[in-house]
C-alpha positions, 0 to 999 in steps of 0.5 A: 457479514454485518458491515461494509466500508463505503469508499470514495474513489474514481470509479474506473480505478476501483473497477480496475483494482477490484481483481486486486482485492478478492478474498474475504480477509479484503475484497472490493466490490460494487453494489449497485453504484456504490464501491464497498470494501468488505472484509472479515476484520469488520466481523469483529466490531459489535457497533458501526463505530467500531468498524471506522478504524478497523476500515482505516487501517486496511485502507492505510495497508492497502494503500501502501501495497498500491503505492509498491506495485502501482506508485499509486497514491492515496487511492480511495478513503471510507466515505461511510459504513454500511450496515447489511441486512441478513439478505446482504444488503445495505440498509442503514449508512453512517457517513464521513469524509472524502479524498482524491486519486492519482494516476497508477500502473497497469502492470501492478494491477495485473500483478496484484490480481494474480491468484494465489489459491483462490485469494488476490495477490493484493488481498493477500499482502493485506492480510499478511501485513496485518499479522507481520510486524516487520511488514506493517513497518515497512509499509509505514515507512511509505506514508499517504504521498509520493516518496522523500529522499528520507524515505528512500534512504529508510527503505534501503536501511530497513532492508539492511544496506547495501551489501545485504541487498546486493547478497539477497539479489534484489539489486547491485551493491554499486547500485544501492549505493549510489541511490543511498548517498544521493538520499542521504544527501538530500535527507538531511533538510539544511543540515550538515552532509556527511558524504558528497553526492555521487557522480551520476546521481539518480533523480527522485522519481529513479530512487522511488522507483528503485526503493519501491522495487526492493520492497516489492522483491522483499515482500515475495520473501514473506509469503 
């Protein structure tokens, strides 16, 4: 281990999230007063500058997974890269930027902190996303902020539509069609709508929870 990514975020949230990221590939830990992200992915970097894009990619995947499980947006950012000496202590720092954080689901923390073969589920997902193209594509659909109707529509389409989702047992075809039709109605941003709203359209909050739950169930099939 030669480099660590120093994180900017609310300390109590980072403390609560740390059990979710516990493996060599993605480990959240505290050194002194600093919260850092440790990863074997940084070992390939020859300079500290090369660590930034690796850390950014890692954090982006973590954010997407936290959004699915905790409905938490933009949890933390890489504020600097720390050089580590042979004794494992930081001795040099390269500064960067800051961002803010939101509230989150305590149940999601418990889910992601569950261990599989000594690795937290959150870290396992981050590692899996690094090598699984479809997983990365699914995470990319989510973006950084709250979901919009267009993204909810895209999630349902990505998972194969109402019939495929129903056959997988993730949701009923009726419920999926209801959410998809509502998302389709609102996603066009002023362009003509092909389908009218259903009689009982879901709210954006309900549709968001529905789409994220679908993704959560799909992800479990990749393990």
